[in-house]
C-alpha positions in Angstrom: -4.2 112.5 36.9 -3.0 109.0 37.5 -1.7 108.0 40.9 1.4 105.8 41.3 1.8 104.4 44.8 5.3 104.0 46.0 6.1 101.9 49.1 8.7 99.9 50.9 9.7 98.8 54.4 11.6 101.0 56.8 15.1 101.6 55.5 14.4 100.3 52.0 15.0 103.8 50.4 11.5 104.6 49.2 12.1 108.3 50.0 15.3 108.2 48.0 13.4 106.7 45.1 10.6 109.3 45.5 13.2 112.1 45.3 14.5 110.6 42.0 11.0 110.8 40.5 10.8 114.4 41.8 14.0 115.3 40.0 12.3 114.0 36.8 9.5 116.6 37.3 6.9 114.2 38.8 4.8 115.7 41.7 5.5 113.7 44.8 3.4 113.4 48.0 5.1 112.0 51.0 2.2 110.6 53.0 4.2 109.9 56.2 5.6 113.5 56.3 2.2 114.9 55.7 0.7 112.6 58.4 3.2 114.0 60.9 2.3 117.6 60.0 -1.4 116.9 60.2 -1.0 115.1 63.5 0.3 118.4 64.9 -2.1 120.8 63.0 -5.4 119.0 62.6 -7.9 119.7 65.4 -9.9 116.5 64.4 -6.9 114.2 64.7 -5.7 115.9 68.0 -9.1 115.5 69.6 -9.5 111.8 68.6 -5.9 110.9 69.6 -6.3 112.5 73.1 -9.6 110.6 73.5 -7.9 107.4 72.6 -4.5 107.8 74.2 -5.0 110.4 76.9 -3.7 114.0 77.4 -0.1 112.8 77.4 -0.4 112.1 73.7 0.4 115.9 73.2 3.0 118.0 74.8 3.1 121.8 74.1 0.6 121.3 71.2 2.8 118.8 69.5 2.4 115.0 69.3 4.4 113.3 72.1 6.3 110.9 69.9 8.1 108.9 72.6 4.9 108.4 74.6 2.8 107.4 71.6 5.4 105.1 70.1 5.8 103.3 73.4 2.0 102.7 73.4 1.4 101.7 69.8 4.5 99.7 68.7 3.8 96.9 71.2 0.0 96.9 70.7 -1.1 96.2 67.1 -4.8 96.9 68.1 -3.9 100.4 69.3 -1.7 101.0 66.3 -4.6 100.1 64.1 -6.9 102.5 65.9 -4.4 105.3 65.6 -4.1 104.6 61.8 -7.9 104.7 61.5 -7.8 108.2 63.0 -4.9 109.6 60.9 -5.3 107.9 57.5 -8.7 109.3 56.4 -7.4 112.8 57.1 -4.2 112.1 55.1 -6.4 110.8 52.2 -8.5 114.0 52.2 -5.3 116.1 52.3 -3.8 114.1 49.4 -6.9 114.5 47.2 -6.8 118.3 47.8 -3.0 118.3 46.9 -3.6 116.1 43.8 -6.3 118.4 42.4 -3.6 121.2 42.3 -1.0 119.2 40.4 -0.4 119.4 36.6 1.2 116.2 35.3 0.3 112.9 33.7 0.9 111.1 37.0 2.0 111.8 40.6 3.7 109.7 43.1 2.1 108.9 46.5 4.8 107.6 48.8 3.4 105.7 51.8 4.9 103.2 54.2 1.8 101.2 54.7 0.2 101.5 51.2 -0.7 97.8 51.1 -1.4 97.3 54.8 -4.1 100.0 54.9 -5.6 99.2 51.5 -4.9 102.6 49.9 -3.1 100.9 47.0 -6.6 100.2 45.7 -6.8 104.0 44.9 -3.6 103.8 42.8 -3.3 103.2 39.1 0.1 101.5 39.5 2.2 100.5 42.5 6.0 100.3 43.0 7.7 98.4 45.8 11.2 99.4 46.9 13.2 96.6 48.6 16.7 96.1 50.0 18.4 93.4 52.1 17.3 93.3 55.7 20.8 94.0 57.2 21.3 97.0 54.9 17.9 98.4 55.9 18.7 98.0 59.6 22.1 99.7 59.1 20.5 102.6 57.1 18.0 103.3 59.9 20.6 103.1 62.6 22.7 105.7 60.7 19.6 107.9 59.9 17.7 107.8 63.2 20.3 106.6 65.7 17.7 104.0 66.7 18.6 100.8 68.4 18.6 97.6 66.4 15.9 96.1 68.7 13.6 99.1 68.0 14.1 98.9 64.3 13.4 95.1 64.2 10.2 95.7 66.3 9.1 98.3 63.7 9.9 96.0 60.8 7.9 93.2 62.5 4.9 95.6 62.6 5.0 96.0 58.8 4.2 93.4 56.1 7.1 91.5 54.7 8.5 92.3 51.2 7.1 89.0 50.0 3.6 90.0 51.1 3.9 93.4 49.5 5.4 92.0 46.3 2.3 90.0 45.6 0.3 93.2 45.3 3.0 95.5 43.7 3.1 96.1 39.9 6.9 96.4 39.9 9.6 95.9 42.5 12.8 98.0 42.5 15.8 96.6 44.4 17.6 99.6 45.9 21.1 98.5 46.8 23.2 100.4 44.2 22.1 104.1 43.8 23.3 104.4 40.1 21.3 101.2 39.2 18.3 102.5 41.1 18.5 105.8 39.3 18.6 104.0 35.9 15.6 101.9 36.8 13.6 104.9 37.9 14.3 106.8 34.6 13.3 103.7 32.6 10.2 103.3 34.7 9.3 107.0 34.4 9.4 106.8 30.6 7.3 103.6 30.6 4.8 105.1 33.0 4.4 108.2 30.7 3.6 105.9 27.8 1.4 103.6 29.7 -0.6 106.1 31.7 -1.0 108.6 28.8 -3.3 106.3 26.9 
């Protein structure tokens, strides 16, 4: 089965695009959601994160999001170390999931597909983009985060320009109907292209 990597910066609408593929019958793996689950359920991740960040990293057997976020979002080195703990486990989990799917291709949606090099394990990559102001407003509505926090998270990710250099195709997600049309066209093209 072929793997199509789907990514985009925070607030770009990559999860919306992923759900459009899902409606077309494509198996979709949301790496960030699975990473969150694994962070709470994997003994390997838990042990390594406590060693790295201290006992406060977990509270009542769940990741202490506020504590961890305060540590890692202002320290790129620490963020990198946390990613090195979580990503190999997510990759293992994804490969198990993929082996159970029955389709020509599946979507692997991941926020840092390019940053962590996992795009190299994809047969094709899609980048979802949207204007910066729109992204910020979407995240404020969705997470009730402050503008300052969102900008700090955006600054921790690669720019759209950096990602576009590695992406096979870029979808601008500003108008839902247009995006849906692009996704349908792309799906048909992917079926033809990946079925060879």
